[in-house]
C-alpha positions as a Markdown table, in Angstrom:
| # | Residue | x | y | z |
|---|---|---|---|---|
| 1 | Met | 0.0 | 0.0 | 0.0 |
| 2 | Phe | 1.0 | 3.6 | -0.2 |
| 3 | Gln | 3.2 | 5.3 | 2.4 |
| 4 | Ile | 3.3 | 9.0 | 2.0 |
| 5 | Glu | 6.2 | 10.4 | 4.0 |
| 6 | Asp | 6.0 | 14.2 | 3.4 |
| 7 | Met | 2.5 | 15.4 | 2.9 |
| 8 | Glu | 2.4 | 19.2 | 3.2 |
| 9 | Cys | -0.5 | 21.7 | 3.7 |
| 10 | Gly | -2.6 | 22.0 | 0.6 |
| 11 | Glu | -1.8 | 18.6 | -0.8 |
| 12 | Thr | -4.5 | 15.9 | -1.3 |
| 13 | Phe | -4.6 | 12.2 | -1.5 |
| 14 | Thr | -7.6 | 10.5 | -3.2 |
| 15 | Thr | -8.5 | 6.8 | -2.6 |
| 16 | His | -11.2 | 4.4 | -3.6 |
| 17 | Glu | -14.4 | 4.7 | -1.7 |
| 18 | Asp | -13.6 | 1.6 | 0.3 |
| 19 | Tyr | -10.7 | 3.4 | 2.1 |
| 20 | Asp | -13.0 | 5.4 | 4.3 |
| 21 | Gln | -11.5 | 5.2 | 7.8 |
| 22 | Leu | -9.0 | 7.9 | 8.9 |
| 23 | Glu | -7.1 | 7.0 | 12.0 |
| 24 | Phe | -4.6 | 9.2 | 13.9 |
| 25 | Ile | -1.7 | 7.0 | 15.0 |
| 26 | Ser | 1.0 | 9.1 | 16.7 |
| 27 | Glu | 2.8 | 12.4 | 16.9 |
| 28 | His | 6.6 | 12.4 | 16.6 |
| 29 | Pro | 8.8 | 14.5 | 18.8 |
| 30 | Thr | 9.4 | 16.8 | 15.8 |
| 31 | Gly | 5.6 | 17.5 | 15.6 |
| 32 | Glu | 5.0 | 15.4 | 12.5 |
| 33 | Lys | 1.8 | 13.2 | 12.7 |
| 34 | Arg | 1.2 | 9.8 | 11.3 |
| 35 | Phe | -2.2 | 8.7 | 10.1 |
| 36 | His | -3.6 | 5.5 | 8.6 |
| 37 | Val | -6.3 | 5.4 | 5.9 |
| 38 | Asn | -8.0 | 2.0 | 6.3 |
| 39 | Ser | -10.3 | -0.2 | 4.2 |
| 40 | Pro | -12.1 | -2.7 | 6.4 |
| 41 | Ser | -13.3 | -4.7 | 3.4 |
| 42 | Ala | -9.7 | -5.2 | 2.0 |
| 43 | Asn | -7.9 | -5.3 | 5.4 |
| 44 | Arg | -5.3 | -2.9 | 4.1 |
| 45 | Arg | -4.1 | 0.6 | 4.8 |
| 46 | His | -2.2 | 3.5 | 3.5 |
| 47 | Ala | 0.2 | 5.5 | 5.8 |
| 48 | Ile | 0.5 | 9.3 | 5.7 |
| 49 | Leu | 3.0 | 11.4 | 7.6 |
| 50 | Val | 2.1 | 15.1 | 7.7 |
| 51 | Glu | 4.4 | 18.1 | 8.6 |
| 52 | Ala | 4.3 | 19.7 | 12.0 |
| 53 | Gly | 1.4 | 22.1 | 12.6 |
| 54 | Ser | -0.9 | 20.4 | 10.1 |
| 55 | Thr | -3.6 | 17.7 | 10.2 |
| 56 | Ile | -5.7 | 15.7 | 7.7 |
| 57 | Ile | -9.4 | 16.0 | 7.0 |
| 58 | Gln | -11.6 | 13.7 | 5.0 |
| 59 | Ala | -14.1 | 14.6 | 2.3 |
| 60 | Leu | -15.8 | 12.9 | -0.7 |
| 61 | Asp | -15.0 | 14.0 | -4.3 |
| 62 | Ser | -17.8 | 14.2 | -7.0 |
| 63 | Asp | -17.3 | 10.5 | -7.9 |
| 64 | Gly | -17.7 | 9.2 | -4.3 |
| 65 | Asn | -14.0 | 8.6 | -3.7 |
| 66 | Asn | -12.4 | 9.5 | -0.4 |
| 67 | Leu | -10.4 | 12.7 | -0.5 |
| 68 | Tyr | -7.8 | 13.4 | 2.2 |
| 69 | Ile | -6.6 | 17.0 | 2.5 |
| 70 | Cys | -3.6 | 18.2 | 4.6 |
| 71 | Leu | -4.5 | 21.5 | 6.3 |
| 72 | Pro | -3.0 | 23.7 | 9.0 |
| 73 | Glu | -4.1 | 22.9 | 12.5 |
| 74 | Met | -6.4 | 25.6 | 14.0 |
């Protein structure tokens, strides 16, 4: 599966509609955060590491796929 190691604010990641579970895993001492995007039907996941001071939100695109967006924390 994908492992994104440097997602920055404004970047997006689009997955199939089955990958619909976003899970916060950990925060590193540097402030970077690791998330997993899971598909319960496939029992697989993608890993995303975002820069310090940012987070991930989940939305749907016009085709029903899951869209994960890296944004600054508020």
